[in-house]
C-alpha positions in Angstrom: -11.6 60.3 6.0 -12.9 58.3 9.0 -11.0 57.8 12.3 -9.7 54.2 11.6 -8.3 55.3 8.3 -6.6 58.4 9.6 -5.1 56.4 12.5 -3.9 53.7 10.2 -2.1 56.2 7.9 -0.5 57.8 10.9 0.6 54.3 11.9 2.3 53.7 8.6 3.9 57.1 8.7 5.2 57.2 12.3 5.5 53.6 13.3 6.4 51.8 10.0 8.4 54.8 8.6 6.7 54.7 5.2 7.4 57.6 2.9 4.7 60.2 2.2 4.3 58.9 -1.4 3.7 55.4 -0.1 1.3 56.6 2.5 -0.6 58.5 -0.1 -0.9 55.5 -2.3 -2.5 53.6 0.6 -4.8 56.5 1.2 -5.9 56.4 -2.5 -6.6 52.8 -2.5 -8.6 52.8 0.8 -10.5 55.9 -0.4 -11.4 54.1 -3.7 -12.8 51.2 -1.7 -14.8 53.5 0.6 -16.4 55.2 -2.5 -17.5 51.7 -3.6 -18.9 51.0 -0.2 -20.9 54.3 -0.1 -22.4 53.3 -3.5 -23.6 50.1 -2.0 -24.7 51.7 1.4 -22.4 49.3 3.3 -20.4 50.2 6.5 -16.7 49.4 6.4 -17.0 46.9 9.2 -19.8 45.0 7.4 -17.7 43.9 4.4 -17.7 40.2 3.3 -15.8 38.3 0.7 -18.7 38.6 -1.8 -18.6 42.4 -1.6 -14.8 42.3 -2.1 -15.1 40.1 -5.3 -17.7 42.6 -6.5 -15.3 45.4 -5.8 -12.5 43.7 -7.8 -14.8 42.9 -10.7 -15.9 46.6 -10.7 -12.3 47.7 -10.8 -11.3 45.5 -13.6 -14.4 46.5 -15.6 -13.3 50.1 -15.2 -10.0 49.3 -16.8 -7.9 49.1 -13.6 -4.9 46.9 -14.3 -4.4 43.6 -12.5 -1.3 45.0 -10.9 -3.2 48.1 -9.5 -5.9 45.7 -8.1 -3.2 43.6 -6.4 -1.8 46.8 -4.8 -5.3 47.7 -3.6 -5.9 44.4 -2.1 -2.7 44.6 -0.2 -3.4 48.0 1.1 -6.9 47.0 2.2 -5.7 43.8 3.7 -3.2 45.8 5.8 -5.8 48.3 6.7 -8.4 45.7 8.0 -5.6 44.0 9.9 -5.0 47.2 11.7 -8.7 47.6 12.3 -8.9 44.1 13.9 -6.0 44.9 16.1 -7.6 48.1 17.2 -11.0 46.4 17.6 -12.7 48.5 14.9 -13.6 45.2 13.2 -14.2 41.7 14.4 -12.5 40.0 11.3 -10.4 40.8 8.3 -12.5 39.8 5.2 -9.6 40.4 2.9 -7.8 37.3 4.2 -10.7 35.3 2.5 -10.1 36.6 -1.0 -7.2 36.1 -3.3 -5.8 39.0 -5.3 -6.3 38.7 -9.1 -3.4 36.9 -10.9 -1.4 38.6 -13.6 -2.3 37.3 -17.1 0.3 35.0 -18.5 2.5 36.9 -21.0 4.1 34.6 -23.5 7.5 35.5 -24.9 7.6 36.9 -28.3 9.8 35.3 -30.9 10.9 36.0 -34.5 10.1 33.6 -37.2 12.9 31.7 -39.0 12.2 33.8 -42.1 12.6 37.0 -40.0 15.9 35.8 -38.4 17.3 34.9 -41.9 16.2 38.3 -43.3 17.7 40.1 -40.4 21.1 38.3 -40.7 21.2 38.8 -44.5 20.4 42.5 -44.3 23.0 43.1 -41.5 25.6 41.3 -43.6 25.1 43.8 -46.3 26.3 46.6 -44.1 29.6 48.3 -44.9 30.2 50.3 -41.8 33.0 49.3 -39.3 30.8 47.8 -36.6 28.9 45.6 -38.9 31.3 42.6 -38.2 30.8 42.9 -34.4 27.0 43.3 -34.7 26.8 40.2 -37.0 28.7 38.2 -34.4 26.4 39.4 -31.7 23.3 38.5 -33.6 24.5 35.2 -34.6 25.7 34.2 -31.1 22.6 35.4 -29.3 20.3 33.5 -31.7 22.4 30.3 -31.7 23.0 30.2 -27.9 20.0 31.8 -26.1 22.5 33.6 -23.8 21.2 36.3 -21.4 22.3 39.8 -22.1 24.4 39.8 -19.0 26.3 36.7 -20.2 26.8 38.1 -23.7 28.6 41.2 -22.4 30.6 39.5 -19.7 32.3 36.4 -21.3 36.0 36.6 -22.4 37.8 35.0 -25.3 39.4 32.5 -22.9 35.9 31.0 -22.3 35.4 30.2 -26.0 36.2 26.7 -27.2 36.0 27.0 -31.0 37.0 23.4 -31.6 33.9 22.0 -29.8 31.8 25.2 -30.4 31.0 25.8 -26.8 31.3 28.8 -24.4 31.7 28.4 -20.6 29.4 31.1 -19.1 28.5 32.0 -15.6 24.7 32.7 -15.3 22.6 33.8 -12.4 24.1 33.0 -9.1 27.5 32.5 -10.8 26.2 29.1 -11.9 28.5 27.6 -14.7 27.2 26.0 -17.8 28.5 25.1 -21.2 26.6 26.9 -24.1 26.9 25.4 -27.6 26.8 27.8 -30.7 26.5 27.3 -34.4 29.1 27.2 -37.2 27.8 30.5 -38.6 28.1 32.1 -35.2 31.7 30.7 -34.9 32.7 32.1 -38.2 31.2 35.6 -37.4 32.9 35.6 -34.0 36.4 34.6 -35.5 36.1 37.3 -38.1 35.3 39.9 -35.4 38.0 38.7 -33.1 40.6 38.8 -35.9 39.8 42.0 -37.8 37.8 44.4 -35.6 38.4 43.6 -31.9 42.1 44.6 -32.1 41.0 48.0 -33.6 38.4 48.6 -31.0 40.8 47.6 -28.2 43.4 50.1 -29.3 40.9 52.9 -28.6 40.7 51.9 -25.0 41.6 55.0 -23.0 42.7 53.5 -19.7 45.8 51.4 -19.0 43.8 48.4 -18.2 42.9 46.1 -21.1 39.3 45.3 -21.7 39.0 41.5 -21.2 35.5 41.0 -22.3 35.0 39.6 -25.8 32.5 42.1 -27.3 33.6 45.8 -27.1 32.0 49.2 -27.7 33.1 51.5 -30.5 35.5 53.0 -27.9 37.0 49.7 -27.0 35.3 49.5 -23.7 33.3 46.6 -22.1 29.6 46.7 -23.1 26.8 47.3 -20.6 23.3 45.8 -20.8 22.0 49.1 -22.0 24.9 49.2 -24.5 23.8 45.9 -26.0 20.2 47.0 -26.2 21.5 50.2 -28.1 23.5 48.1 -30.5 20.3 46.1 -31.3 18.4 49.3 -32.0 21.3 50.5 -34.2 21.1 47.3 -36.1 17.5 48.0 -36.9 18.2 51.6 -37.9 21.1 50.5 -40.1 19.3 47.6 -41.7 15.8 49.0 -42.0 14.5 45.9 -40.4 12.3 46.9 -37.5 11.3 43.9 -35.3 11.5 45.8 -32.0 14.8 43.8 -31.3 15.8 43.2 -27.7 18.2 40.7 -26.1 15.2 38.9 -24.5 13.5 38.4 -27.9 16.6 36.7 -29.4 16.8 34.5 -26.4 13.0 33.7 -26.6 13.5 33.0 -30.4 16.3 30.5 -29.7 14.2 28.6 -27.2 11.0 28.7 -29.3 12.7 27.4 -32.4 14.3 24.6 -30.5 10.9 23.6 -29.1 9.3 23.8 -32.5 12.0 21.6 -33.8 11.2 18.9 -31.3 13.9 19.5 -28.6 13.2 18.1 -25.1 12.1 20.8 -22.7 14.7 19.8 -20.1 17.5 20.2 -22.6 16.2 23.7 -23.3 16.1 24.3 -19.6 19.8 23.4 -19.4 20.8 25.5 -22.4 18.9 28.6 -21.0 20.3 28.1 -17.6 17.0 28.0 -15.8 16.9 26.8 -12.3 13.4 25.5 -12.6 11.7 23.7 -15.4 8.6 25.7 -14.6 10.4 28.8 -15.8 11.1 27.1 -19.1 7.4 25.9 -19.6 6.4 29.4 -20.7 7.7 28.4 -24.1 5.3 25.5 -24.4 2.5 27.7 -25.7 1.7 27.1 -29.3 3.5 29.4 -31.6 1.6 30.9 -34.5 3.9 29.1 -37.0 3.4 25.7 -35.4 -0.3 26.3 -35.2 -0.5 27.2 -38.9 1.7 24.2 -39.9 -0.5 21.8 -37.9 -3.6 23.3 -39.3 -2.5 23.0 -42.9 -1.2 19.4 -42.3 -4.3 18.0 -40.6 -7.4 20.0 -41.5 -9.0 18.3 -44.4 -10.1 21.4 -46.3 -6.9 23.4 -45.7 -5.3 21.6 -48.6 -8.2 22.1 -50.9 -7.5 24.6 -53.7 -9.9 27.2 -55.0 -11.3 26.3 -58.5 
């Protein structure tokens, strides 16, 4: 470890109050860059942007993740800033190079056939909680509600006549969320037949006000909702890797595939920015196959 690096790490530890773990992460990232410089026979104060890009390419080729490369760039940018302040370097070359961007991760969605199979299999269950779980599945697919919204709304927020729920999303922003007739039917059945039974098991004097309850009659948590979806898979034998986000993504993807306007989907999802909603504009496999079969001349040709 050279003098500038040693002083920089002490600066982080004493002046910035960084934890030993964070300081050690900085040390590892800087040391990795110095190993690269030694292999190129370049002194640390002779680095230019071309060399930094070579370093990034080398790291990515070694299988280092984009996130790790971003962290290393941040550490090295801070180190060279310190070196400039202490006159160990004339300039900070890391200000001239951008960190690599994370790859776009498109949301996964179930196909319509998968949704229908899941609902049908869950409807065949005969255990006590099947009614509640069916209502949850139907509502999440029909509304695209966030997990936090599903576990927090009350019966007073439901308007069955107009089939809408008044929900409060991020930042307590209020919006009306429509839901389907099948969701309404499942929710009414749960509310009439099972919810009173679950509510009677509530141990405290206070009454649980949220619409969906646990098997003990208590309000659900986000983790509890995730657990319910895992239990649905175990009880139906349909393993899709169910998660609240996946049902929300499925709702949005199926709307878009059906021709819904992106701004309408934005409002339904409660997104503040249209840019957030645009992640759904990627071509789904189903749409791609449908378009291919419709327009490619030889796709319709049958084997003889």
